[in-house]
C-alpha positions as CSV (number, residue, x, y, z in Angstrom):
1,M,0.0,-0.3,-0.1
2,Q,2.8,2.2,0.7
3,K,4.7,1.4,-2.2
4,T,1.8,2.5,-4.3
5,K,1.1,5.9,-2.4
6,T,4.5,6.8,-3.4
7,L,4.6,5.7,-7.2
8,Q,1.5,7.3,-6.9
9,H,3.0,11.1,-5.4
10,L,5.6,10.4,-8.0
11,A,3.4,9.6,-11.1
12,L,1.6,13.3,-9.8
13,A,5.4,15.3,-9.8
14,T,6.1,13.5,-12.6
15,T,3.0,15.5,-14.3
16,L,3.4,18.5,-13.0
17,L,6.8,19.0,-13.5
18,T,7.0,17.9,-17.1
19,T,4.1,20.6,-17.6
20,L,6.2,23.0,-16.1
21,W,9.4,22.1,-17.6
22,G,8.9,20.6,-20.5
23,G,7.3,24.1,-22.3
24,A,3.8,23.0,-21.9
25,A,3.3,26.8,-19.8
26,H,3.8,29.9,-21.4
27,A,6.2,32.6,-20.3
28,V,5.1,34.0,-17.4
29,D,6.6,36.7,-14.8
30,I,6.3,36.1,-10.9
31,S,6.3,38.5,-8.9
32,F,9.0,37.8,-5.7
33,F,8.7,40.5,-2.8
34,R,11.5,40.5,-0.7
35,F,14.0,42.1,1.9
36,F,17.4,41.2,2.3
37,G,18.6,44.7,0.3
38,D,19.9,45.1,-3.5
39,C,23.2,44.1,-4.8
40,K,22.5,44.4,-8.4
41,T,25.8,46.0,-8.9
42,E,27.5,43.5,-7.5
43,Y,25.5,40.3,-8.2
44,G,22.9,41.5,-10.8
45,E,24.3,39.2,-13.4
46,V,26.1,36.5,-11.2
47,T,24.1,32.9,-12.3
48,D,26.5,30.5,-10.4
49,V,25.7,30.7,-6.7
50,A,29.2,29.2,-5.2
51,K,30.2,33.1,-6.1
52,A,27.9,35.1,-4.4
53,N,28.1,35.6,-0.9
54,G,25.7,37.1,2.1
55,E,22.3,36.9,2.1
56,C,21.5,39.5,-1.1
57,G,23.8,38.1,-2.9
58,I,23.1,34.5,-2.6
59,I,19.5,35.0,-2.9
60,T,20.0,37.2,-6.2
61,A,22.3,34.7,-7.7
62,L,20.0,32.1,-6.6
63,T,16.7,33.9,-8.7
64,N,19.4,34.7,-11.9
65,K,19.9,31.1,-11.6
66,F,16.4,30.0,-11.8
67,N,15.6,32.8,-14.3
68,A,18.0,31.5,-17.2
69,E,17.3,27.5,-16.6
70,N,14.0,27.1,-16.4
71,T,12.6,25.9,-19.5
72,I,9.3,27.3,-19.4
73,G,10.3,30.9,-19.9
74,A,9.8,32.2,-16.5
75,K,10.7,35.5,-15.0
76,V,11.1,36.1,-12.0
77,V,10.8,39.5,-11.2
78,T,12.4,40.8,-7.9
79,Q,10.7,43.8,-5.5
80,T,13.1,45.3,-3.2
81,V,11.5,46.1,-0.2
82,D,13.2,48.1,2.7
83,W,13.2,45.5,6.1
84,G,11.4,48.0,8.4
85,A,8.6,48.8,5.8
86,Y,8.5,45.1,4.7
87,Y,5.3,43.6,6.6
88,D,3.4,46.9,5.9
89,L,3.6,47.0,2.3
90,L,3.2,43.5,2.0
91,T,0.1,43.6,3.6
92,A,-0.9,46.6,1.8
93,T,-0.9,44.7,-1.8
94,Y,-4.3,42.4,-0.6
95,S,-5.9,45.9,-0.9
96,T,-4.2,47.7,-4.4
97,G,-4.4,44.2,-6.2
98,N,-1.0,43.8,-6.8
99,I,-0.6,41.0,-5.1
100,P,3.1,39.4,-5.2
101,D,3.3,35.6,-6.8
102,V,6.1,34.7,-4.2
103,A,6.7,36.3,-0.7
104,V,9.5,36.4,2.3
105,M,7.9,35.8,5.4
106,H,9.0,35.4,9.1
107,A,7.7,32.2,11.2
108,S,7.2,34.9,13.6
109,V,4.7,37.1,11.6
110,M,3.1,34.3,9.4
111,P,-0.1,34.1,12.1
112,N,-0.6,36.9,11.4
113,F,-1.6,36.0,7.0
114,S,-2.7,32.5,7.9
115,D,-5.2,33.2,10.6
116,R,-6.9,35.5,7.9
117,D,-6.6,33.4,5.1
118,L,-4.5,35.4,3.4
119,L,-1.9,32.6,2.2
120,T,-2.1,29.6,-0.4
121,P,-2.5,26.1,1.5
122,L,0.8,24.2,0.6
123,T,-0.1,20.6,1.8
124,K,-0.9,19.1,-1.3
125,P,1.2,21.4,-3.8
126,M,4.6,20.5,-1.7
127,A,2.9,16.5,-2.1
128,D,2.8,17.2,-5.6
129,L,6.1,18.2,-6.4
130,G,7.7,15.8,-4.3
131,I,9.1,18.0,-1.6
132,D,9.4,15.9,1.8
133,T,8.5,17.5,4.7
134,K,9.9,14.4,6.7
135,D,13.0,16.6,5.6
136,F,12.0,19.6,7.6
137,V,13.5,19.6,11.1
138,P,10.6,19.3,13.4
139,A,10.7,22.9,14.9
140,A,11.1,24.6,11.1
141,L,7.7,21.9,9.7
142,K,6.3,23.6,12.8
143,N,6.6,27.4,12.4
144,A,5.6,26.7,8.7
145,S,1.8,25.3,9.8
146,A,-1.0,26.3,10.9
147,K,-4.4,24.3,11.6
148,D,-2.9,21.2,10.3
149,E,-1.8,22.8,6.9
150,V,1.1,23.8,5.8
151,Y,2.0,27.2,4.2
152,A,4.8,28.2,3.6
153,L,8.1,26.3,2.6
154,P,10.9,27.1,5.5
155,Y,14.6,28.0,4.6
156,D,16.4,28.3,7.6
157,L,16.6,28.5,11.3
158,H,18.4,31.9,12.4
159,A,19.6,33.2,15.5
160,L,21.8,35.0,18.1
161,L,25.7,34.4,18.3
162,F,28.6,36.0,19.8
163,H,31.0,36.8,16.4
164,V,34.4,37.3,18.4
165,N,37.4,39.0,17.4
166,M,39.6,36.5,18.6
167,D,42.7,38.8,18.3
168,L,41.5,40.8,21.2
169,M,40.1,38.2,23.4
170,K,43.8,36.7,23.2
171,Q,45.3,40.5,24.4
172,A,42.8,40.3,27.1
173,G,43.7,37.4,28.0
174,L,40.9,35.8,27.2
175,I,41.0,32.4,25.8
176,N,40.9,28.9,26.8
177,A,43.6,26.5,26.5
178,D,42.2,24.7,23.3
179,G,42.1,27.8,21.5
180,T,38.5,29.0,22.1
181,P,37.3,32.4,23.9
182,T,36.3,32.0,27.0
183,L,33.2,33.5,27.7
184,P,31.1,34.6,30.9
185,K,28.9,32.0,32.5
186,S,27.3,34.7,35.3
187,P,26.4,38.1,35.0
188,E,29.5,38.6,37.2
189,E,31.6,37.3,35.1
190,L,30.1,39.1,32.5
191,L,31.1,42.5,34.1
192,E,33.9,41.1,35.5
193,Q,35.4,40.1,31.5
194,G,34.0,43.2,30.1
195,K,36.2,45.1,32.4
196,K,39.4,43.2,31.8
197,F,39.3,43.4,27.7
198,K,38.2,47.0,28.1
199,E,41.1,47.8,30.4
200,A,43.4,45.4,28.5
201,T,42.9,46.5,24.9
202,G,41.2,49.6,25.1
203,K,38.1,48.6,23.2
204,Y,35.1,47.7,23.7
205,Y,33.8,44.8,24.8
206,M,30.8,44.2,23.3
207,G,28.9,45.7,20.4
208,T,25.6,45.5,19.1
209,E,22.9,47.7,17.1
210,S,21.4,49.9,19.7
211,Q,19.9,53.1,18.1
212,S,17.0,51.7,16.2
213,A,13.9,50.3,15.7
214,E,16.4,46.6,14.9
215,G,16.2,46.0,18.5
216,M,19.0,43.6,18.5
217,M,18.9,43.8,22.9
218,V,15.2,42.7,22.7
219,R,16.6,39.9,21.2
220,F,19.2,39.2,24.0
221,F,16.9,40.2,26.3
222,D,14.6,37.6,25.6
223,T,17.2,34.8,25.6
224,L,18.4,36.1,29.1
225,L,14.8,35.6,30.3
226,W,14.3,31.8,28.3
227,Q,17.6,31.3,29.7
228,Q,16.3,31.8,33.5
229,G,13.4,29.5,32.6
230,V,10.8,32.0,31.9
231,D,8.7,32.2,28.7
232,V,8.8,35.9,28.0
233,I,5.1,35.6,26.4
234,S,3.0,32.0,27.4
235,A,2.0,29.0,25.2
236,D,-1.5,30.8,25.1
237,G,-0.3,34.0,24.0
238,K,-2.8,35.7,26.9
239,T,0.2,36.5,29.3
240,A,3.6,38.0,29.5
241,S,6.6,37.9,32.2
242,I,8.3,40.5,31.6
243,N,7.7,42.3,34.6
244,T,9.2,39.4,36.8
245,P,12.1,38.9,39.0
246,E,14.1,37.6,35.9
247,G,12.8,40.6,33.7
248,L,14.8,42.7,36.2
249,K,17.6,40.5,36.4
250,A,18.2,40.7,32.4
251,A,17.4,44.6,31.9
252,K,19.8,45.0,34.8
253,L,22.9,42.7,32.9
254,I,22.1,44.8,30.2
255,S,21.8,48.5,31.4
256,S,25.2,47.8,33.3
257,I,26.8,46.3,29.6
258,Y,25.8,50.1,28.6
259,S,26.3,52.2,31.7
260,E,30.3,50.6,32.1
261,G,31.3,51.6,28.9
262,L,31.6,47.7,27.8
263,A,29.4,48.8,24.9
264,N,28.6,52.0,22.7
265,A,25.6,53.0,22.3
266,A,25.5,55.6,20.1
267,L,26.2,52.9,17.1
268,D,23.7,52.1,14.9
269,Y,23.5,48.7,13.0
270,P,25.9,49.3,9.9
271,G,27.8,51.2,12.3
272,A,27.9,48.1,15.2
273,E,29.0,46.1,12.2
274,Q,31.8,48.4,10.7
275,A,33.2,48.7,14.4
276,F,33.2,45.2,14.6
277,L,35.2,44.6,11.3
278,N,37.5,47.5,12.1
279,G,38.8,45.6,15.0
280,E,36.9,47.8,17.5
281,T,35.0,45.3,19.1
282,G,35.4,42.4,21.1
283,I,32.0,40.6,20.6
284,M,29.5,41.4,18.8
285,I,26.1,40.3,19.4
286,N,24.2,39.5,15.9
287,G,22.7,36.9,13.7
288,T,23.7,34.1,11.9
289,W,23.4,35.8,9.0
290,A,26.1,37.6,9.7
291,V,29.1,34.8,9.6
292,D,29.5,34.3,5.7
293,N,29.9,38.2,5.1
294,Y,32.2,38.4,8.6
295,N,34.2,35.5,7.4
296,A,34.9,36.8,4.2
297,Q,35.8,40.2,5.2
298,A,38.5,38.5,7.8
299,A,39.9,36.0,5.6
300,A,40.6,38.4,2.4
301,G,42.9,41.1,5.3
302,K,41.1,44.3,4.2
303,V,39.7,45.1,7.3
304,G,40.5,45.5,11.0
305,L,39.3,42.1,11.9
306,K,41.7,39.4,10.5
307,N,40.8,36.4,13.2
308,Y,37.4,36.0,13.2
309,A,35.5,33.2,15.6
310,V,32.1,32.4,16.5
311,T,30.1,30.8,19.4
312,N,26.6,30.0,20.9
313,V,25.6,33.0,22.6
314,A,26.7,32.3,26.4
315,Q,24.5,30.6,28.4
316,I,24.6,33.1,31.5
317,Y,21.6,31.4,33.3
318,S,21.0,28.1,34.1
319,K,19.1,26.9,30.6
320,S,21.4,27.5,27.2
321,S,18.2,28.9,25.6
322,V,19.4,31.5,22.5
323,W,16.8,33.7,20.3
324,A,15.6,32.7,16.9
325,D,13.5,32.9,13.9
326,S,13.1,31.7,10.3
327,H,12.6,32.8,7.1
328,M,10.1,31.5,5.1
329,W,8.6,31.4,1.5
330,V,4.8,32.1,1.0
331,I,2.6,32.3,-1.7
332,P,-0.2,35.6,-0.9
333,K,-3.2,34.0,-1.9
334,D,-5.0,36.1,-5.2
335,E,-7.9,34.8,-6.4
336,S,-7.2,36.6,-9.8
337,R,-4.0,34.5,-9.5
338,S,-4.3,32.6,-13.0
339,E,-3.3,28.5,-12.8
340,E,-0.2,29.3,-15.1
341,K,1.1,31.9,-12.8
342,T,0.7,29.7,-9.8
343,Q,2.4,26.6,-11.2
344,A,5.6,28.8,-12.8
345,A,5.4,30.6,-8.7
346,L,5.4,26.8,-7.3
347,A,8.1,25.9,-9.4
348,F,10.7,28.9,-8.3
349,V,9.1,27.7,-4.3
350,K,10.6,24.0,-5.3
351,F,13.9,25.3,-6.8
352,L,14.4,27.5,-3.8
353,N,14.1,24.3,-1.8
354,D,16.4,22.4,-4.0
355,N,19.0,25.1,-3.1
356,N,18.5,24.8,0.3
357,F,22.1,24.5,1.1
358,E,23.4,27.4,-1.3
359,W,21.3,29.5,1.6
360,S,22.6,27.7,4.0
361,R,25.9,29.4,3.4
362,T,25.1,32.8,4.9
363,G,25.5,30.9,8.3
364,H,21.9,30.3,8.3
365,L,21.4,26.8,9.9
366,S,19.6,24.8,7.5
367,V,16.2,24.0,8.1
368,R,16.7,19.9,5.5
369,Q,17.9,17.4,7.9
370,S,19.4,15.9,4.5
371,V,21.8,19.0,4.0
372,L,22.3,19.3,7.8
373,N,23.7,15.7,7.0
374,S,25.7,16.3,4.2
375,E,29.7,17.0,4.2
376,E,29.3,20.2,2.3
377,F,27.1,21.3,4.6
378,K,29.8,20.3,7.8
379,A,32.5,21.8,5.9
380,L,31.2,25.5,5.9
381,P,33.2,27.4,7.7
382,H,32.6,27.8,12.0
383,R,29.8,26.1,11.5
384,A,31.2,23.5,14.5
385,E,31.5,26.3,16.8
386,F,27.5,27.1,16.9
387,A,26.2,23.7,16.5
388,D,24.2,23.7,19.0
389,T,22.4,26.8,18.2
390,A,20.1,24.3,16.4
391,T,18.8,22.5,19.0
392,N,19.1,25.6,21.6
393,A,16.8,28.0,19.4
394,T,14.0,29.3,20.9
395,A,11.2,31.5,19.4
396,L,7.9,33.0,21.0
397,P,4.8,31.1,20.2
398,Q,2.7,31.9,17.2
399,V,0.7,34.1,17.9
400,Q,-0.4,37.1,16.0
401,N,0.9,40.7,16.0
402,Q,4.6,39.2,17.1
403,R,6.2,42.8,15.4
404,A,4.2,44.5,17.6
405,V,5.1,42.7,20.3
406,Y,8.8,43.2,19.6
407,N,8.2,47.3,18.7
408,A,6.5,47.4,22.0
409,M,9.8,46.4,23.9
410,V,12.2,47.8,21.9
411,T,11.5,52.1,22.6
412,D,11.4,50.9,26.9
413,L,14.8,48.0,26.8
414,N,16.4,51.1,24.5
415,A,15.4,54.1,26.9
416,M,17.6,52.4,29.4
417,W,21.2,53.9,27.8
418,L,19.7,56.1,25.5
419,T,17.9,58.6,28.4
420,G,18.7,56.9,31.9
421,T,15.1,55.3,32.2
422,E,15.8,52.5,35.6
423,P,15.8,48.7,34.9
424,Q,12.5,48.8,36.9
425,A,11.0,51.2,35.1
426,A,12.0,49.9,31.8
427,V,10.0,45.9,32.6
428,E,7.2,47.7,33.7
429,A,6.9,49.5,30.3
430,M,7.5,46.7,28.1
431,Q,5.0,44.7,30.4
432,G,2.2,47.0,29.7
433,G,2.8,47.4,26.2
434,V,2.9,43.7,25.4
435,E,-0.1,43.3,27.1
436,R,-1.7,45.8,25.3
437,V,-0.9,44.3,22.1
438,L,-2.1,40.3,23.8
439,R,-5.0,42.3,24.4
440,R,-5.8,43.4,21.3
441,N,-5.3,39.9,20.0
442,R,-8.0,38.2,22.4
């Protein structure tokens, strides 16, 4: 019986792919809505994905490769949107009628769209195309699913990491006997090591975006709560646990990092990255998405960062949790989309799934077990240094308006180092802002 079902699935996939790739369909444009930046000047003509680096470079080269190699004349037309405005503009397309055929979406945002029936169900189309959902790691498949339906093709697991300037850590005497960086195991150790580093090097111990709505420290704050065994938001999405003893501990630690001069509060995201690359920061708090770029720049020898390493975010408290999210590909629901265009969009999605390894070169962890097990993935630079991130990754529960929850925390947490707000006042304000969002959800 199982063999019969397998043969039926293969037949369906063969029929659909024959239609898609055998020239039966007419040429069609596929509108592709994404962030990741615009790098057409550097990668606009690149079809050899191995020659591309970084998120923007790799997704641009993948798109070029699909356009060059598909046999149905399909052309992906990319619309690049600034990250900060992305979801507002994607939502607006449902009113204007210019709904994209394929779009990138964070797992944390998907409930806003799937709960309102704004996404095309993909369970059957992916099965027909031979996309094996059993190959997705469980957390990724869960992120892409709602109400027993798969609504997205999961593409990565991205999380916070510590990016390390090993030369500065060595100068500060913060290197273990095995050559790995010495990381703090408590709040007290973090501050002690930070002061030791600053005295020895005259540089900032830590660096991260500290000025804008990117809110990298909110992700670090969430990490510190989860490491203390506290859920930032309850599983049912009804309550928050920010104004708690654990939340106050996390806020006090982050506040001290700035008040002790261990991090530069004046840096936005580009400024923080440049400071790290210039050799002005010991540990950069940023995501998996930066690994490929930092490694390439250090290897090129043209920046201050020469000896680059990566680690999991330090386990400061009892649990080894870390903030994480996922990028996924969705087909926004559009009743006016032709069957021909839908099939072409699905062909592009399948192409992206087939090339998941290329995306994992960014530094993101693959969501396909077959890729994770492959020798080519294991051979990628630094992957062994943060392999535990795949099991330690923690995300907010799948509730609506996670972005609003995030925004409600950013301003009040940032106020500790931007305007001198006391930690207790900060967690009270964050709690109130998040509770207002959760009440609106209900």
